[in-house]
C-alpha positions as CSV (number, residue, x, y, z in Angstrom):
1,X,-5.9,6.3,16.9
2,X,-7.9,4.3,14.4
3,X,-8.9,6.0,11.1
4,X,-11.7,4.4,9.0
5,X,-10.8,4.1,5.3
6,X,-12.9,4.5,2.3
7,X,-13.0,1.6,-0.3
8,X,-12.8,2.4,-4.0
9,X,-11.9,0.6,-7.3
10,X,-14.3,-2.1,-6.6
11,X,-12.9,-2.9,-3.2
12,X,-9.2,-3.0,-4.4
13,X,-8.4,0.4,-3.0
14,X,-8.4,1.6,0.6
15,X,-7.9,5.3,1.1
16,X,-7.7,7.2,4.4
17,X,-6.6,10.7,5.5
18,X,-4.8,11.1,8.7
19,X,-3.1,14.3,9.8
20,X,-0.8,13.3,12.6
21,X,0.1,16.1,15.2
22,X,3.8,15.5,15.9
23,X,6.1,17.4,18.4
24,X,9.3,18.8,16.8
25,X,11.3,16.1,18.5
26,X,9.7,13.3,16.9
27,X,12.0,11.4,14.5
28,X,9.8,8.5,13.3
29,X,6.0,7.9,12.4
30,X,4.9,4.4,11.9
31,X,1.7,3.1,10.3
32,X,0.0,-0.3,10.7
33,X,-2.8,-1.6,8.5
34,X,-4.9,-4.7,9.1
35,X,-6.4,-6.0,6.0
36,X,-9.4,-8.4,5.7
37,X,-10.6,-9.8,2.5
38,X,-14.1,-9.0,1.5
39,X,-16.7,-11.7,0.6
40,X,-16.0,-13.5,-2.7
41,X,-12.2,-13.9,-3.2
42,X,-11.2,-17.3,-4.1
43,X,-8.7,-19.0,-1.8
44,X,-5.1,-18.7,-2.6
45,X,-2.0,-16.5,-2.4
46,X,-2.1,-12.8,-3.7
47,X,1.0,-10.8,-4.2
48,X,-0.3,-7.7,-6.0
49,X,-0.9,-5.7,-3.0
50,X,0.7,-2.3,-2.3
51,X,0.7,0.3,0.6
52,X,1.5,3.9,-0.1
53,X,2.0,6.6,2.5
54,X,2.4,10.1,1.2
55,X,5.3,10.4,-1.1
56,X,7.2,7.6,0.4
57,X,8.1,4.5,-1.8
58,X,5.3,2.0,-2.0
59,X,5.6,-1.1,0.1
60,X,4.6,-4.4,-1.5
61,X,2.0,-6.5,0.3
62,X,1.1,-10.2,-0.1
63,X,-1.5,-12.2,1.6
64,X,-3.3,-15.5,1.6
65,X,-7.0,-16.1,1.5
66,X,-7.9,-19.2,3.4
67,X,-10.3,-21.8,2.0
68,X,-13.2,-23.3,4.1
69,X,-12.0,-25.0,7.2
70,X,-8.6,-23.4,7.2
71,X,-7.4,-21.3,10.2
């Protein structure tokens, strides 16, 4: 299931709400987040990202914005 997030904090915060329906025998719930830079960031490495899911400890994110002609 794909859930559309809502941008805030001038594009630096993505918030989404998802209420999964789990059977009682489920032991694990996994989340995946695909992140794409918005227009305007300078090419380079960014290490100030963070993913938070509920009350779990935050997960640090890092990424790289490619320059023109880079793949």
